[in-house]
N, C-alpha and C positions, 0 to 999 in steps of 0.2 A: 504493500500500500504506500508506495513512494509518493503518490499523488497528494498525500496529506502533509508532506514536508513543506513548510512555509505557506500553508494554505490560510485563507481567511478564517477567523474564529467561527466555530460551528457550535450550534446549540446541542447540548448533551442531555441525555436522560439517564438518571442514576438508576441502575438496576440492583445494586447491592453495595456492600462496603468496599469491594475491590473491582467492581465492574460498572461500565456505563456504555451506552450506545450513542452513535452519532447519526442515526438515520440510515438511509439507503446507501449501501456501499457496493452495489452490484456493478457499477461502472469502474471500480477501482481494481487494481491488481490484487493478487493473493497476499494475505498477511503471512509473513514468515516468522519473525520474532522481534523482541525488543521494542524500542521506541519510547519516547518520553512525552507525555501530554502535559501541557501547561495551562493552568486555569486562567482565563481572561475574563475580567469583570467588565461587562458591557454597561454603558450608560443607561440609566433608567429614567424615564420621564415620569414625574410625579405631578398630578393635577389636583387642584383643590376646588371646592365649591365656592361660590360667591358668599360673602359674609351674610347677606340677608337670607340666602338659601340655607346656609349652615345653621343659622339661628332657628329656623323653622324645622329643619330636618337634620339634627346633629348626629355626628359620629364621635364616639368617646374612646379615648385611650384609658383602659382600666389600670389604675395604679394600686388598688388594694382589692384582692379577690374575696375579702370578707365583707366588702361593702359594694356589691355590684349595683345596688339601686341608688347609691348616693349621687353619681354624676348627673343622672336625669333630673333629680330634684334640685341639685345645686345650680344646674343650668337655668332652671326657671327662677330660682331665688335671685341669681345675679341679674337676670333681666328685670326682675321686679325692683331690685335695688337701684339699677340704673335709671329706671323710669321715675322712681321716688325721688332720686337726687335731682333729676331734670325738673321736676315739679317744685320741690321744696328748697333746693340748693343746700340741703343738709342731709345727714344720714339718720335713719330711724333709731331711736333708743330702745323701743320695745317691739317685740315681734308682732303685736296686735296691729301696729301701724302699717306693717308690711303686707298683711293678709289680703286686703282688697287689691293690691297691685299684683300679687301672685295669681289671684283668681281671675284677674282681667286679661291675663296672657292667653292668647288664642292657641288652640291645640294644633300642632303641626299637621300639615296636609289638608285636614278637613276644614280648617278655619274656625272651628268652634272654640269656645272658651274651654280652658283646661279644667276638666273635672277630675280631681286627684285627691287621694288620701294623703294628708301631710304626715311626714315622719316627724312626730312631735318633737323629739329630742333634737334632731338635726336642724329643724327649722328654728327652734328657739335658740339653739347654740349659735346658729348663723347670724341671727338678728342681734344677739347679745354681744357678739365679738366684732361687729362690723366697724366699730370706732377704735379698735385696738390694733396693736401689732406686736409680734414676738420675734426676737432675733433668730430663733431656731427655724421658724417658718420661712423667714426671709432667706436664710442660708439654703434651704431646699429649693425655693422658687428661683432664687438668684442663680444657683448652680444649673438648674434646668434651662433658664433663659440663656446663660452663657454657652451652654452646649449647643443650643439652637443657632446662636450667632456663629459659632465655629463651623457648624454644618453648612450654614449659608455661605460663609466665606470660602470654605474649602471645596464645596461641591461633593463632599464625601458623606456617606451615611444617610439613612433615610430620616427626614424631619418628622416631628410629631404630626400625625394626621388629624387635622381639625381641632378637636377640643381635648384638653387635659385638665381635670379637676382633682386637686389634691387637698385632703382635709385631715385634721388630727383631732376630730371632735371627741375622741376618747380622753382627751386631756381634761375635759369637764367631769364633774362627779357623775355617779350613776344616774340613770334616767328615772328620777322620782320627782313628783311635783314639788316636794320640799326643797330638793336641791336647786331647782330653777327659781324658787322663791329666794333662795340665798344668793343666786347668781345675778338676779335682776339689778341689785344696787351696784354692781361692779362698775358700771359706766359712771355712776355718780361718784364712786370712790376715786376713779381716775380724775374726775373733774376737780375734786378737792385736794388731790395730791399737790404738793408745793409747785407753784407755777414754774415751768422750765425744767422740771424733773425729767431725767432721761428715762424713767420707768413708768411714766403716765400711761403710755400705750399698752404696756404689759399688765399694769394693774387693771386696765379696762377689761382684760381677758381673764386674768387669774385672780384678781382681788388683792387687797392690801395684806391680808393675813399670809397668803402664799408668798408675796414679795418679801415680807419680813422673815419668813422661814428660809427662803433662798439666801437672803443676806447673811444669815447666821449659821449656815451649814459648815461642818468640818469635814473636809474631803481629803483623801489620800490618793493622789494620782501617780501611777507607776509608768514612767515613760514620757518623754517630751519631744517626740519626733513628729511625723506628719499628722497622726491622729491627735497627739497631745497638743500640738499647736492649734488645731481646729477647736478642740474642747476648751482650751484656755481662753481663746478668743470669745467663744460663746459664753463662758462663765463670766468674763469681764463685762461683756455687753449686756448680759441679763441681770447683772447685779449679784451674781452668786458669790458668796464669801466676801461681800463688800460691807458687811455690818461689823459692829464691834466684836461680836462673838464668832464671826466666820473666819475661816482660813483654809487655804488649799496647800497641802504639803505635796511638793513635786520632787520625785527622785529620778535621776537619769545619770548614769556614770559616763555617758558618751560626751565627747566634745564635738563641736560643729565642724563639718568638713564641706568642701566646695560642692560635692555631689548632693548635699542635703538641700541646697538653696532652691532647687527646682520644685520642691513640694512642701518643704517645711517653712511656711511663709512668714513666720515671726522672725526669721533670721536674715541677716544681710551680709554682704561680702566682708564688712569690717568685723563681723562677729566670729569669723573662722578661727578655730583653735580655742574658743571660749567654751565654757560648760553650757550644755543645752538648757538645763533646768534654770540656771540663773538668767540667761538671756531671754528665755521664754516668759518668765515671770516679769522681768523688766518691761518687755513688750506689752504684756497684758496690763501692767500698771499705767503704761503710757496711754492705753485706750480708756482706762477707767482708774483714776488716781485712788479711788476708794478700795480697789481690789487688794486683798490681803493674801500674799503668797510667800511660802518659805521653800527655798531650793536646797535639795540634797544631791549628793553625788554617790549614792550607795546602790549596790546591786542587791535586789531583794533575794533572800534565801536564808538558810539556816545560820550563815555567818553573821547576818545582821539582825538576828532576832533579839539581841540585847538592846539594839537601837529601837526597833519596832516591836516593843514588848507589850505586855498586857495593858499597861496604863495608856500607851499610845493607841493601840487598836480599839480599846473600849471607849475612848472619847469620840471616835469617828462616827459620822452619820452615814457615809457611803465611801466605797472604794471604787476607783475608776482605773481600769487597765488600758494602757495605750502602748502595748508591747509588740515586739516583732519576733518573739520566740515562744514556742509552746510550753517549754519547761517552766519559765517564769510565770506564765499565765496559770498553769496548773497549781503552782505553789501558792500564788495569791488566792486562787479559788479555794484551796484547802484552808488557808488562814481565815477567809471570809466565812466559810462553813463553820469553822471552830468558834469564831467570835460572833456568829449570827449577824453579819453585816451585809447590807445590799451591795451588789457588785454590778457595775456597768462594764461589760466586756465587749471589746471591739477589735477588729483586725482587718488588714487589707493584704491582698496579694495580686500584684499587677493591676488589672482593671476590676478585680472582684473585691467586694467588701462584705463584712458581716458584723452584726451587733446582737448582743444577747443581754437581756436584763435578768439578773438573778436576784430573787427575793427570798429571804429565809423562810422556810416552812411553807412556801407557796409554789415556787418554780423549781425545776431541776437545776443543779449546779453546772458550771461550765465543764467540769471533769466527768459528769455523768454520761456524756456522749462523746463520740470521737468522729472527726472528719474522715471521709474516705481518703486513702493515700493519693498523693499527686501522681498524675500520669508521668512516667519517666521514659526516656528514650532507651530501647533495648540495648544491652551491653554489646551484642554482636553487631548491631547497626552502627553504633559509635566506633567500634574497633575495626570492623572490616567492610561494612556494607552501607555507608552513608548515602543518602539520596536527596538531602536538602541542606541548605546552608546552615540551618539551625543545628544539624548534626555535626558539621565541621567546626562550628563555633564552640559547641560544648566540648568537642574533642580537644580543641586548642586550649580551652580553659582548663581542662583536666591535665593536659601536658604542662601547662604553666605550674600547676600545683606539684606535679611529679618531678619537675626539673628544678624549680627555684624555691619551693616551700618545704615539702616533706623531708628532703635530705637534711636541711638545716635543723628541723625538729628532731630527727633521729640522732644527729650528731650531738645536739645539746643534751639530749637524754643520756647518751652514752658517756659524754664527758662529765656529767654531773653524777652519774651512777655507773661505774664500770661493770657492775653485776647485772646490768640490764640484759646481757646475753641469755642467761637462763630463762628470764621472763619472756623474751621474744620466742625462744624455742618451744615454749609451752602453748603458744597460740595455735588455734586449729587450722587445718588445711594447709594451703601453700603460703599462708601469711608469714611464717618464719623465714622461708626462703626469700620472699619478696623484700621484707624489711632488712634482714641481715645482708642480703645481696646489694640492696641500695646503700647500706652503710659502708660496705666494702668498696663499692663503686665510687662513692663520693670521697672517701678517705684515701683510696689507693689508686684505683684504675684511671680516674679522670682528674685527679687533684692537680690544678694548675699552679705554676709558680710565677708566670708572667702573663701579661695580657695577650701576647702572641699565642700562648697555649690555649687561651679562651677562644681565640679566633679559629684555631685548628679544631677545637672541640665543636664549635658551632657548625663549621663546614661539614664535619663528620656526622653530626646530628641531622643536618639537611639530607645527606646521602642515605642515612638509615631510615628516616621518616618517609621521604617522598620518592625514593628510588628503590632501595633494597627491599623494604617491607612490601611494597607494591609488586615488585618483581617476584618475590617469594609467593605472594598470593596468586599471581598469574601462573606460576610454576605448578602450584597445587591445583588450581582451577583455570585451565587455559580458556581462551575466548570461546572455543567450540565445545567446552565440557558439557556433558549431559548428566542429569541426575539418574538415580537408579530406576526411576519410573519412565525414563526416556525423554524427559522434558529438558529444554535448555537450562543450564544452571544460571547463566547470566540473563535473567528475565524478571519481569515484575519489578519489585522495588530494588533488586540487585543490579547495580550499574557496573558494567565491565570497566575496570580502571585502566589507566596508562601511567607509565613512569614519568617522572620529571628529571630531565638531565640538567645538571647544574650549569648555569651560564652567568659568569660574573657581570655580564653586561645587562642581564635581566634585572629590572628594578625590584620586582617582587622577590626574586631569589636573594638579592642583597639586603632587602628589608628584613628578611628572616635572619640572615647571618649576622647583620649589624646588631639588631636588637637582642638576639640570643647571646652573642658574645659579651655585650655590655652587661646584661643581666647576670650571666654566669660569673663574670668578674666581680660584680657587686656582691654576690653571695659569699665569695671568698675574700672580700675586702681588698681586692687587687686594684691598683691604680689603672684607670682606663685611658684609652686614647679615642675620644669621641670624634673621630675623623673618618668619614665614610670612604674617602679615597685611600687612606692608609689601610683600612680594614679590607677593602675590595682587593687591593694588591696582594695582601697576605692570603686572603681566601682563595684567590686565583692560583696561587702557587702551591696550595695544599694538594698532596697526592693521596688519593683514596684507593683502597684495594678494589679491584674489579669484583662485581657481584658474582658469587658462585652459589647456585641454588643448593639448599640443604634438603636431603631426603629425610623422611621420618618426622618432619615438622607437622604438628596437628593444628589446623585452623578450624575453630568451631564455627558452625554455620547457624546455630540457634542458641538461645540463652540457656536452655536446659543442659546442653552439652557443656557450656562454659561454667555453669554453676556446679555441675558434677565434677568438673576438673578442679575447680577451686576447693571443693570439699575433700579432694584426694589428699592423702597423707604426704607430707614433705619427705624428701630423701634425706634421712638422718645422717648418712655418711657424707653426703654433699654439704650438709649444714656445718658439720665439723670442719670441713675443708675451708669453707667460707670464714668461719669464726677464727680459725688459725691464721688466716691471712689479714685479719683486721689488726692494725697496730694497737699496742697498749696505750692507755691514757698517758703514761709517762713519755712514750715516744711521740705523742701528739702535742707536746707542750707548745703552746702558742697557736695551735690550730684553731681556726674559727670559721664556721660556716653559718651565715646569717640567713634565716628564712625571710623571704620577701612578703610584704603585706600588699596583696593586690589592690590597686586603686585605679579605676578606669578613667577618672576625670582629671588626672594630672598628665598633661600632654608632654611633660619633660622627662617622665620616669621610664619611658620605653615599654611600659606594660602593654598598652593597647597596640603599639607598633608590632610587638611579638604576636599578640592574639590575631590581629588582622592578617598579617603575613602568613602565619601558621594555618589559619582557617582557609584562606584563599588558595594556598598551595595545595592543600588537601582537596579543596573544591576543584582545582585544576585536575588532580589525579582522577577524580570521578565525574568530570564533565558537568559540574554543578555551577550555575551562574554565580560569580563572586559577589561579595557584599562590600560596600565602601565602609570607611571608618565610622560614619554616622550610624549606619544600619547595624554594624557590628556592635557598637556601644549599646544600642537599644536592646 
């Protein structure tokens, strides 16, 4: 079917998880094997009704599946409110004033007046809250509006179709006549709040008693990152902990880094290297000088239970989690269960978000349930059969850890405790061979003494990764290799690779060698020569042994085979040979291997240089479209 090569986009029909059809193919040649399909997203025309038609015959985006009937009613209430305001130039203070206007709205299509049964609680709440405003509601509506602006500017993603109504009427007390009798004076409460008060709009919705309660809350917030910044902003704007008895304790042991600035909006470039908790509290106080916050730099855990002891926990009204790791969340959840404190638990992962309100003796705790495990890229796909740039990027990230992080960790453990050998040898499977082999390699086999040695190492790593490993794979599974069932081995998601022959004139090749040699030298604290011309000349002069295929090499084609291999017992005699070759601590006097701390947002540290070059070279091996630096960072 060579007619499909370079053809115009064709509409496909999905038949299953791994199959699709493209319609009539009778005029094409026979399909032999292979081929790569690329998804093309075609422009979509989105049309909308005229405003007048949409008023009469609305379409709703449902935001809460527990309140299916709310949008239809709110649609009528808003029209009635608009008509009331046009007539009176003011907003109604009682729901009774609004009823005639609701009843006067004509029924869509038929033109008759709407004969409807009021949702008593919803209608009364709507009328009572019309003169107020709440920061939390503005955050939601503002975020939705901002998203729609971004959609309009970019032309990407489908806009909201016609009408979206969002309500949080459950904020009000339970639906009893008495509760509405209590709520009716709220508007008057707001009117008598000191003129110019920033809380008047909120008091109109929640009342003065609730406002006083918010002002005197004692809160313990764990974490001051992206979620923590948003929560502190809301607390300050709503007057939470802004009274004499209120306080928000914020603990976060992290300091602000450049990469935080794109989402942790209370921080600015001049705050880099300062403690998150202190800067976040200062920013909240700038929004509301009455805000009371205390910043800590402690990690929550058994080690800090003397700080966050019984007297500390028992004084709290609520605990708020704004954490980025599950262990700390579970720990705080256990503490809240023990002390019977409400917990507001929240978390994000990429574009996903989650929030859970935990109330003592009412709801389940955070630790009572567990999220399903995140979908991971299969080991064999990463190691031998990548088919997407995400696979090569993950592989490059793993290699960064294996080359520049883990060796330093192993050496530090060995130098601090020479008896670590027996502990390593007791590990299950092939882990002892991997760890002790890495220790021997970093201390004996590849240990450099000059920067030139680092260049030679980087050149040989290029040969190993992008030529020899691929050549061995093709030796085991040639391009025409067939499976035991008679099917082509290199088909479906398996792309037949090709080797990369080193060329010092190739920019991508030298990007890898330059970044790898500089990072390798950094781990050994060797003085570098950050001169691309110098490194290029040295790399071009390196002689590498020609590739000779090895027989008996097992390459796993699926994860079950790989896991079975990892579970196999290590060769104990081979381990003793490796251990005997590792120098004693006395012989390593002055040796230092520093593990690197990966940071993608520092363009001077060569970390992303390595990741991008390593990923794109592997993408070349497997004929995968490369990714530029910006996409790779993402």
